[in-house]
N, C-alpha and C positions, 0 to 999 in steps of 0.2 A: 648719650643718655646719663643720667647721675643714676651711680648705686647709691641703694640706701643701704643704709649703717644705723646697728641695732647699737643701742647707748647703753652700757653696762654702768648701772648706778654708784655701785659698790668701787668700780675704778675711777668713775668721775670723783667721788669723795676724796680717793687717796690722793689723787691730781692737785683738788682744789685744796687741800691740807698741805700738800709740798708747796703749793703754790703761795699759800699764806704766810709758810715758815720762813721762805726766803725772802719776802715783802717784810716780814716783821725785822729779820736781820738787818735787809737793807736799808728800811727805817730808822733802825737805831741808831746802825753806826753814821747816817748819814747827819746827824744829831750830836753835835759836840755838849751834849748836857744830857744825863739821866730825866728818863721819860716815863711817866704814870701810867698804868696798863689803858685806864679810859683814855688819855690822849691817841695811844698807839689805835684803841678800837675805833676811836672816832675818826682819825684817818685812813684807816685802812678797811673800813666798813667791816670789821670782824665781829661777830656779837660776842659778846663778853664771857659766855659761857665756853664757847671753840676759844678765844682767845686765852684763859686762864691754862688750858689745858698745853696750849701751844707753847705758851709761857714757861711755865713749868720743866716742860721736856728741855728747853733752850737753856735751861738753866741747870738743869740737872747734868748736860752734857758740856758746860761749860762755854757756851757761844755767848750768853748773858749774863750777867750779873747783877744780882739783887741787892738793893740795899732799901729797906723798910720796901716802901709800896714803889719804888721805883726802879729802872731796868736800866742797864749802861749795856756796852760790849764787853764782853768778856774775852779770857784770857786761850779759849778752847778757839778763837777765830784766830787768834796768829798759827796754828798748827797748820790750818789748812794753805798756809806760804810756806812752809816749810819742804825741806825733802826728808826722804822717807828714814834716813839713816835718824832724825831728830827724834822718831816716834818710838815710846817706849813699847814693851812686849804686852802691856797693858791695853793701850792704844791700838796695836793691831789685832789684838785678842778680843775687844768689846765688840765689833759689830758682827763678828762672826757667832761668837756666843748670843750675840740678840738674837741675830737671824736664823741660828738654829731653834733658839729656843721656841721662834715666833713658828716654824716648819713644822714642830712637832707639838706647840702647848706642851711643854716637859721642863720640867727645871732643868738648866742647863750653866754650867760652871766651866772656868779653866782654873788650875792651881799650878804652882810652884809649889817646889821642895825647899822647905827650911831646916835644915840639919836633919834627923828622919821622922821629921813632922811634915804636912804640906797644909799650903793657905789659900783659899780663894781669894784672886786678887780682881776675879770678875765674877758676878752671879746673876743670872735672869731666874727669876720663880716663874714658874707654870700658873695661868691665869684660872685655871680647873678649881672647883669648888675645893675638890682633893689632891691634895699637892703636896709636894716636899720642898722646904726652905732650906736654901745653904747657908750656915753663919758665915759671914765676912768679916776677915781682919780678927778671925782664930785659928789658932793651928790646931790640926785634925791630926789623928793617927794614919799613917801610911797601910798599917794592917789591914783595917777595918773598911775602906773606900776605895774603890775601883778605882780612882784616881791615883791613891797612892799607892795601889798593888802594881798599876802598870808601870810608876816612874821605879819601884823599885825591880822592876825587871829589867830599867833599863840600865840598871847600876854595872860595874866590874864585878865580877866576882869577888874580891879581896875588899869592895867597899859595903858588899852585901853581906860579907862573913862578919864585918865588924856592925852590922846593921843586926845582925842576930844574938849578936855579943855584947852589945851595950842596950839593947831596948827590953823592956818589959812588956809583953801583949797583954793590953787588958781586955778583957771580956765586957763586950758592950750590950750583946744580946746571947741566947742561947747558942744563937748559930755563927757567934764569931768564930772564925781560926785565930787560933793563936801559936798551935803547936809549930814548930819550923819544918818538920820534914813536909806536912800538908802545904804550908805555904809556899815552901821551896816547888812541890809539885806545881802550884798555882804559876809560879812565876814563870816558870820552866814553859807551860801550854803560854801564859801572857808573851812571852817572847818568840814563839811559833807564830801567833794569830796578831801580833801587833795590838791587842785588846785585852782588859780586863775586865772581870765581873764582880760583881757582889750580890748575895741574895740575903736580904734582912741580918746583915751582919753588925751593921752601924746604930739602926734603925728599924723597927719592926715595922712589916709591911711594906718598905721600898726596896726595890731593886736599884744596881748601879752598873752602868755599863760605860768604860773610860778607854780612851787612845792617847797613845802620848806623840808630843810634839818632839820631832828633832831638826835643830837648826846648825849646820854645819857639824853635822856628825855629832853635836848632844844634845841629852835630853831638857830640852827648856822648862817643859812642863806637861799637863795633862786636861784633856777636854773633854768633859764629862758628861752623863744624862742621868738622874735620879729621877724613879719615878715608881707611883704605887704597884703594888704587884699585880692589883687586881684589871689594868692598862697593859699588862707588859704578854701580851700573846708573842708566840714565834714569828707574825708578819711583822709586830711593831717592831720587836728587838731586831730583826735583819734591819728593818729602815733607821734603826737609831745606829746602829753599826756603818752602812753605809753611808749615812750624814756626815757621821764623827770621822770617818776617813777622809771623805772630802774636804771637811773643814780644817782637819788636820794640816791635809796636800797645801789648802792654801796660806794658813800661816808658814807652814816650811818653805814656800815658794817665794815667800817676804811678800 
């Protein structure tokens, strides 16, 4: 007797999108010339509205290149044939940041340290109406963001002493912590927990939680979540910490 199965429309839609994405890649690669979207849509029987989104995503991920109205194979495809040693830290962090954003629907970023500042090399913004966006490619102060504080906590004592001697810590809001004693107390706590937090220190109404990422004993960056205070209840914060810890562990494990 055959078993009855219940189809999940959302799951079916995701499988269909995945199949179409692979079909697009295979079709474009199989042709030794750039293709216009209409040709791809006709060949693969994909509605133009759906195709547009899939093509944009593939271009964004460098699996396709766009020149005017035409698409061809992109440099991202070559990465799929390389060994893990050829992947950059950004390449490794990007899917984890993207997944974490989808799990929480809160803005998620991966930061690296540049001198006494930090920079987001990967960031994914929440899709909720009330959200916070992290500027990409911009140097930001370590003392005012959770991602920076957790990296301060990873510094050796001599480097931390240099940080306090060489920096002027700006107030961004009335809640920004700038004095050395309070920051050192927060750093000590972060060293115990592996996390750092901020509460409206860089932007009003925004909380941040970050976890350091260590590879071969070295702090290579931090992964953080920024969210409006109105959504930052105790249960949500606990879930954020748990997912940050798991994401950092995946990066640390290579």
